[in-house]
C-alpha positions in Angstrom: -73.1 121.7 66.7 -70.7 119.3 68.0 -71.7 115.5 68.4 -72.5 115.5 72.0 -75.0 118.5 71.6 -76.4 116.7 68.8 -76.7 113.5 70.7 -78.1 115.6 73.8 -80.8 117.4 71.1 -82.2 113.8 70.0 -82.2 112.9 73.7 -84.8 115.8 74.4 -86.8 114.9 71.4 -86.9 111.2 72.3 -88.8 112.5 75.2 -91.2 114.4 73.4 -92.0 111.7 71.2 -92.1 109.2 74.2 -89.8 107.2 72.9 -87.5 107.5 76.1 -88.0 106.0 80.0 -86.2 107.8 82.8 -85.2 106.1 86.3 -83.5 103.0 87.2 -86.4 100.7 87.8 -88.0 101.2 84.5 -85.0 101.5 82.6 -83.7 98.4 84.7 -87.3 96.3 83.2 -86.7 97.8 79.5 -83.6 96.0 79.3 -84.7 92.8 80.4 -88.0 93.2 78.1 -85.7 94.3 75.3 -87.5 97.3 74.6 -84.4 99.4 75.3 -82.5 100.0 72.2 -80.0 102.5 74.3 -79.4 102.9 77.5 -77.7 106.6 78.5 -75.8 106.2 82.0 -74.4 109.6 83.8 -70.9 109.6 83.8 -71.0 111.2 87.6 -73.3 108.1 88.6 -72.5 106.0 92.0 -70.1 103.3 91.0 -72.6 100.7 92.1 -75.4 102.0 89.7 -72.8 102.2 87.0 -71.6 98.6 87.0 -75.4 97.4 87.3 -76.4 99.0 84.0 -73.3 98.3 82.1 -73.2 94.8 83.0 -77.1 94.4 82.6 -76.6 96.1 78.9 -73.9 94.2 78.4 -75.8 90.9 78.8 -78.8 92.1 76.6 -76.5 93.6 73.9 -77.8 96.7 74.6 -75.2 99.9 73.7 -74.6 101.9 76.0 -73.8 105.8 76.2 -71.9 107.2 79.4 -70.4 110.3 78.3 -72.6 112.8 79.6 -73.2 114.3 83.4 -76.0 114.1 85.0 -76.7 117.7 84.7 -76.1 117.4 80.9 -78.6 114.4 80.9 -81.4 116.4 83.3 -81.2 119.7 81.0 -81.8 117.8 78.0 -84.4 115.4 79.1 -86.2 117.6 81.3 -86.0 114.7 84.4 -83.9 114.8 87.2 -82.5 110.7 86.5 -79.2 109.0 86.5 -80.3 106.8 83.7 -82.6 106.7 80.5 -83.3 104.0 78.2 -84.4 105.1 74.1 -87.4 102.5 73.0 -86.9 103.5 69.4 -84.4 101.7 67.5 -84.3 104.8 64.7 -83.7 107.1 67.7 -80.9 104.6 69.2 -79.0 103.9 65.9 -78.8 107.7 65.3 -77.8 108.7 68.9 -75.0 105.7 68.4 -73.7 107.0 65.1 -73.2 110.8 65.9 -71.5 109.4 69.2 -69.2 107.0 67.3 -67.8 109.5 65.0 
C-alpha cells in the first residue's frame, strides 16, 4: 500500500470515527477554535480558497496536506468537499507521519 493510499484510508476511518470536519466554514471555525489538528486542502482547490486555508492554518500552527485532488478526498471521505479538518490528535499525527516518509 502506498503512503498516499494509507493516508486516504485513515481519512475514511476518521470520518467513521466522527473525528473529521468537512467544508470550508466548519473547517475555518475548527482552525480558529484550535480543535483542528490537521487540515486537508484539495490540490485542485481554487487559488483563493487554497491561500485562505494555508494562511489560516499557518497562523494557528496547524499542519496542512494538499497532495490529494478533490476526487481522491471525496472518494475517501464520502463527502463532496474541498477542505477537511481532522480533530483527533492521533489520526492527525499518524497521517502527517505517513505523508512525510
